[in-house]
N, C-alpha and C positions, 0 to 999 in steps of 0.2 A: 674404192668402196670397202668399207670394213664390215665384216661379217661377224655376227654374234656368236660367241662360243656357246655351245649348249652346256646347260648345267645339270647335273645329274638329279634326277628328281623333280625339276621344274620344267614348264613348257617354254619355249623359245619363243612363241607367238606374241606379237606385240599388243594383240587384243587383250583387254581387261577381263579376267576370269569373272565369271558369274558367281555371285553368292546367294545361296538359298537361305530363306529366313525362315525358322522354326515358328510354328504358331505359338502363340502364347498360351500357357496352361491355364491361365486365368478366364479363357473364354466362358462366357455364360452357358450354362446347360439349359436344355430344354425342360419344360414342366414335367415331362414324362420321365426324363433321365433322373431329375432331382428326386421325384417320388421314388423311384426305383432304388437309389442309394439310400434314401431315408429308410426304407424297409430292411435293406441289408445290413444297415448299421444296427438297428434294433435286434435283427436276427442273431448276428454274430458278436454284438457288443463292441463295435468299432467306433472311434470318434472322428469327427470331421475337421480337417485342419482349419486354421484361422483364416487363411487366405482363400478359402473355397476350394472347389476342384474335387478331386477323388478322395475317399476317405482313406484315412490312415488307421492301421491297426493299433491296439493299445499295447502297451509294453508287456510282453510275455503272453500275449493273447494267442488264441488258436482258433481256426475256424471248426474245430472239432467239438467245442463246448460252448453252448448258449446260456439261457438263464438257468439259475440253480432250481431244483425241483425236489419235492418231497413225497407227494402222492405216488408218482410214478415209481419211486424207488421201493415204496411198500409192496406194490403189486409185483415189482421184479423180484423182491426178496422172497415172498410167498413162491412163485414160480420155480426159482432156483432150489429153494429147499424141498420142494415136491420132486423136482427132477433127480436130485441127489437121492432122496429118499427111495424114489422109484427105482434107480439103478441098484441101490444097495439090496432093496427087497428082491429084484429080480435074481440077483446072484445069490442070497442066503434065504430065500423066502421059505424053505422048508425047516431050517433049523430055527429061524426066527419065530415061525408059527408055533413049533413045538415048544420052545422055551416060553413063550408067551401064554401057551395053554397050561404049561406046569405052574408057572407063577400065579395064574389065576386061580386053579383048582388045588394047589398043595395047601397044606394046612399052613397057618401063620406061623412065622418063626421056625419053620421046619427046615431041615437041611435041603429039601428038594427046592422050597421056595427061595432060600438064600443062593443056591447055586443058579437058578434061573435067573434071579436079579441081576447076579454078577455077569452072567453070558449076555443079558439084555443091555446092561451097562456098557459092556465091551462094544457091542453094536453100535451105541449112541457115540461112543468115541471115535471108532471108526468112521461114522457118518461125518463128524466135525472135520476130521482130518482130510476126508475126501472133499467136503466143501470148501475147506480152505484152500487146498490145493487147486480146486477147480477155479475159485475165485480168482487167486492170485495168477494163475495161467492165462485166464481170460482178459483180466483188466490190465494186466502188464504187457499185453499183446497190442499189435497196431489197432485192433479193434476197440481196446479200452472198455470193453463192457462184456458181462455175462451174457447167456441167452436170454435171461429174463430182462434184462436191461436193454438188449438190442430189441426186444418185442415191444417194449414200451417207448422206445426211442430216447434212452438216455444212455450217458457215458460218464466214467470216472476220470477226473482231471485233477490238475494240481490247483492251488488256490487262485492262479492267474488264468486258468482256462486251457493250459496246454496239457501235454502228455504227462502222466505222473511217473515218477521215478520208480525203479523196481523196489528199493528199500521202502518207500512209503507205501506201496501196494502190499508188501509183506506185512508191516506194522498195521496197517488196516484190517488186515484178514486174519491176524492171529491175536497179538496182545489187545490191540484196539477192539476187536469184536468181542473177545473174552470179557473185557470190562464194562462193553456196553451191555452184554448179556447179564452180567452180576448186579447192575443197578437195578433196584426194585421198581416194579411197575412199569417196566420197559421205558423209564425216564431217559435212560441213554439214547434212545431212538426218537421218543417224541419231543425232546428238547429241540430236535431240527426243525419242527413244526412252527415254533415260535421265534425262529432266527431268520433274518432278512437273507443269509447265504445258505439256509436249509442245511447247515452241517450238524451232524450228531456227533457224539463223544468220540467215536472212533475216527471220523474224518478229521476233528481237531487234533488228534494224537498223530496222526499221519500226514497231516498237510494236504489232504484231499478234498474234493467236492463231487457231488453227483449232479450233472447239468443235463439240459435237454439237448440232444443231438443236433447240431446245426448243419445245413447243407454242405457237403465236401467240395462240390464243385459248383461254381456260379458262371462258368463260361458261356453257357447257353443264354442264361438271362442277360448279361452284359452284351452279348452279341445282339439280341433283340433290341435292345434300348439304344445302343450306341451305333448301329448299323447305319 
């Protein structure tokens, strides 16, 4: 009687090993699951694969950014400017009030008026620097949004909906913002209202967009539908 030598890594039993068959990915989904996936594609900008099944993300897309927005960013801009001005006023309210009073009450073209005007212009420059630093720090962080944008549910992204680079954020809030402010009648900002991607002049210079914030985590929703 011959004995079969054991082979390392293999079973010596003569019985055929069972093989498990993986379920096909192309199984039809329920109507509820299809409706859920369609809503998520519209929210996050995903595209469905040609063979059906789960949605595939678009190239370079991110769940952080949804559809482009314009009205929300206007509200966010007002909120952020008031926040920075409020902080500056709390720090220097005594001197700002005094310089403003001198500028209003002093004779026109007098030395007192000119000195007060220079001081107020210095505070305006300080406000601009503080606002730029605040915008860069917040938009380059993982939040991708200032406090005003967080309030209205908006984020700054790159053109594909992903996280913007530091260089783009700096360009957006320095040279880009300066040129947008220099265009007469706020046309550098208003132009975004007439564009499909809602990009203003500083967005085009920096390669950024402002989008609606999409849900960061969808695990709970998927669990309810595919349970």
